[in-house]
C-alpha positions in Angstrom: 5.5 69.7 79.7 6.3 69.2 76.3 9.5 67.4 75.4 12.3 69.2 72.4 14.9 68.7 70.7 18.2 71.4 70.6 21.5 71.2 68.4 24.3 72.5 69.5 27.4 73.7 67.0 30.4 76.2 68.0 28.8 77.5 71.1 25.4 77.9 69.5 22.1 76.1 69.7 19.5 76.0 67.3 16.3 74.4 66.4 17.1 72.4 63.8 20.7 70.7 62.8 22.7 73.2 61.3 24.3 73.8 58.0 25.2 70.1 57.2 23.5 67.9 54.6 21.9 64.7 55.6 24.2 63.0 52.4 27.1 63.7 55.1 26.2 62.3 58.0 28.4 59.4 59.4 27.0 56.4 60.7 29.7 55.9 63.1 32.3 57.6 65.1 35.2 57.8 63.3 37.3 61.1 64.4 39.8 59.0 65.2 41.2 59.1 61.4 43.2 62.7 60.9 42.9 62.7 56.6 39.2 63.9 57.6 37.1 66.9 58.7 34.6 65.9 61.1 32.1 68.1 62.4 29.8 66.7 65.4 26.1 68.3 66.5 25.4 67.5 69.9 21.5 66.9 70.2 20.0 67.6 73.5 16.5 65.9 74.2 14.8 68.6 76.9 11.9 68.7 79.0 10.1 72.3 78.5 7.3 73.9 80.1 4.0 73.9 77.3 4.6 77.7 76.7 8.5 77.3 75.8 9.1 80.1 73.0 13.0 79.7 71.3 12.9 83.2 70.0 12.5 84.5 73.3 15.2 82.6 75.1 18.6 83.8 76.0 21.5 82.2 75.1 22.6 81.6 78.7 19.4 79.7 79.4 19.1 77.9 76.1 22.8 76.5 77.4 21.3 75.6 81.3 18.4 73.7 79.4 21.1 71.5 77.3 23.5 71.2 80.7 20.0 69.6 82.5 19.2 67.6 79.2 17.3 63.7 79.6 19.4 62.4 76.8 22.4 63.4 74.2 23.4 62.3 70.8 26.4 63.3 68.9 26.3 63.6 65.1 29.1 62.9 63.0 29.4 65.3 59.8 31.8 65.1 57.1 33.2 68.0 55.6 34.9 68.9 52.5 38.4 68.5 52.3 40.3 71.3 50.2 37.1 72.5 49.0 36.3 68.8 47.5 33.8 66.9 48.9 35.2 63.4 50.1 33.3 60.0 48.4 
């Protein structure tokens, strides 16, 4: 058995955190602030067989693996407002 990390964003599963730059990662959950647009990427830590192949695994099987994850971590990213970055 080996441990892998899967990332879920907009009902898609990825091997790495998708689309977002590290500089836009928020340290805390501040989703209650309505002025900011925040996207959440969920990381799943999953045990799988040693011969697991991400590319040959169906989306439904990946979702099933995520539901059985040992641990989940939410990552928060600030996205631009009206095309401008927020400082």
